[in-house]
C-alpha positions in Angstrom: -195.7 -34.3 100.5 -192.4 -33.7 100.1 -189.9 -34.9 97.1 -188.2 -37.1 100.1 -191.1 -38.2 101.3 -192.5 -39.2 98.1 -189.1 -41.1 97.4 -189.1 -42.8 100.7 -192.5 -43.8 100.2 -191.8 -45.5 96.8 -188.5 -47.2 97.7 -190.1 -48.8 100.7 -193.1 -49.9 98.7 -190.3 -51.5 96.4 -188.8 -52.9 99.0 -192.0 -54.9 100.1 -193.2 -55.9 96.6 -189.8 -56.5 95.4 -189.0 -56.2 91.4 -188.2 -58.4 88.6 -184.6 -59.8 89.3 -183.7 -58.6 85.6 -184.5 -54.8 86.2 -183.4 -54.8 89.9 -179.8 -53.4 89.6 -181.1 -50.8 87.2 -183.9 -49.7 89.6 -181.6 -49.8 92.4 -179.1 -48.0 90.9 -181.3 -44.7 89.8 -182.6 -44.9 93.2 -179.7 -44.3 94.7 -179.1 -40.8 92.9 -180.3 -38.0 95.4 -182.8 -36.2 92.7 -184.3 -39.4 91.2 -186.5 -42.6 92.2 -188.8 -45.0 90.3 -192.2 -45.2 90.6 -192.4 -48.5 88.0 -190.7 -50.8 86.4 -192.9 -51.9 83.5 -191.2 -53.6 80.8 -190.3 -51.5 77.7 -191.7 -48.1 79.2 -189.7 -45.1 80.7 -190.8 -41.7 81.1 -188.7 -39.1 82.6 -190.3 -35.8 84.1 -189.6 -32.6 85.9 -192.2 -31.5 88.4 -191.9 -28.3 89.5 -193.4 -29.6 92.6 -194.7 -32.9 93.9 -198.2 -33.3 92.8 -197.7 -30.7 89.7 -198.2 -33.0 86.9 -200.0 -30.4 84.6 -196.8 -28.5 84.9 -194.7 -31.3 84.5 -191.6 -30.8 81.8 
């Protein structure tokens, strides 16, 4: 699946499930960047990874 398809799926999931009111502005700001999107908004945790291709978690930097 392409990055764009993954992002579209994640953003749609967020639209349906929603996010906590306090974090929603930050999530929306991140998701407005072309090269980034959020997959979770758990309190106290942030992970930024670079993948050579979608699904290549073992090659993440």
